[in-house]
N, C-alpha and C positions, 0 to 999 in steps of 0.2 A: 366626254369620253376619254380625255386623258387620264382623269381622276379614276376611274374604272380600271384601265390598264394597268395602273401603277398600284391599284390596288390588288388585283390579280396578280399580279407580278411579285408583289410583297408576299401576299399569301403563301405562292409557288415556290420564294425563297426560304420561307419559315418552314414549310412541309422538308424541304430538301435538309435545313439544317436541323431538322428534329430526325430526319431518318438517318442523316448521317451520325449524330448521337445516339440513337437507339441502336445502332449496329455498332458502336462502340461497348456498349453497357455490356460487364459482366454480370449474367445472373446466375445464383445457383439455387438447386432445391434440396432440401435433406428430409428424407421421409422419416418422420417422427417416431412411427410405430415400429419401423423395422432398427432404427436405431436404440429404442427403448428395449426391444426384444434381444439383441445380438452383443448390447455390451456387455462386458466383463463384471462394471461395475454394479447392475442388476443382480446377476449371480451372487455376488459377494453380498449386497444388501440382503438378497433372500437366506443366504446363511447366516448372517448376523441375527436376523430375526428367529431364525429357526433353534439358534445356538440359547437367543435370550429368553424365548417362549418355551424351551421344551420341558423344564421342569415343573411348569405350570400346567403344561398339555399331558404329561406323565401322570401328574398328582389329580388330574380331573380325570385321566382313564381308570386309576387307581380307587378312585371315590364311586365311579359310575360300575364297575365290576363290584365292589362290594354292596353298592345297592341292591345292584342284580341279583346277588348271593341271598341278601335277607329276603328280598323278593320269592325268590324260589326255596327258601327254608319255610316262609311263613306259608305258601301255597301247599308245600308238602306236609308241615305239622300243623295248619291249621284247623283240621278237623278234629284234632286231638288235644288241643288248647281249649283252655276255658275262655269264657267269652270275654269278660274284662282282660284278661291277657292277651286276646287276640286282637283286640281295639286299641290297648296300647300298643302292640306292636305295629299295627297298620297306622297309630297315629303316628308314631316315630319314623316309621317309611316313608310317609307323607311331608314329614317336617326335611328329612334327608333330600326327597324330591326338590324340593322347592330350594334349597340350599344349592344342589346340585346346579338346577337350572339358573340360579342367580351367579353362582360362581361361571358358569358356562357363559352366561350374558358379560359380564366382566370382562373375562379372557378374550371375548370373540371384540369387545369393546375397544379395549388397550390396544390387540393385535391390529386392530383398523388403525386407529391414530398413528401408532408406530410404523405402519406400514407408508401410509400415505405423507408420514415427515420423510421415510426414506427416500419415498418416489419424487417427494419435493427436492429432496438434494440432490439426486440424481438427474432431474430435470435442470436444476439449475448449471451442474457441470456440464450437461450436453450443451446446453446453450453457451455457456462460456467456450466450449470448445469450437464449437460452430464460428462464434465471434472471431476468437482467435484466428482459428483457420481463413475466415472472412478477410480477416485484415492482411494475414501474413501473403495471400494469395491475390490481393486487390480487388473482390469482388464488391460491386456496386449496388448489389440487391442478393441478400437470400430468403429464400422462402422457406418457413419451418414448418409449420402447423397448417392445416384447410387446403392441402394442395389436392385436385381433382388428375391431375396429369403432368406428368414431367418427361420429358424425353431425358434417353441416359447421357447426352452431352452436356446437359447443367446439373445432373445428380450427383451431390457432393457425400449421399450417405457413405459409399464405400472409403472416402477420405476420413470423414467424421468418426467412422467405427475404427480404422487403423489408429488414429489420434488417442481414441477412449482405451482403446486397448494397450496402447504403449503406456498411458498413463497409468492403468492400473497393475501393470507391471512393476511401476517404481516403489 
């Protein structure tokens, strides 16, 4: 009987200590999507990508316009052309279409690779900012991705965005 009372008393004390320790924990939550969308670093990354790929994009647009002009000219003049000449122009247009499709595929792939690189850099910067803030403000636990619900009391998102904006101004 004494052993059972001792065990129950020990469990009660353990639960009480755990409850006290849990009340002292400082927990924070950061909304990953919100930080990613609102950070000024995202806007500057998109601007860098736009600048880097604008000449290729304009070149592709020019080639597409040229191809369409050739197709329209063939459609308009096709009836008066000889069979051999018409067939030759059709082959040239088909070749141009294949080349344009290949170039568009390369462009899309290159853009996707660069976008992913920029996104990884941004996520790394955001994670480091969160860690710095957590250390500075003595958080015991910070949850960044995979949160279903968090009250405003533990939400660190505004502070993280504030720090990212300050970093962007430097």
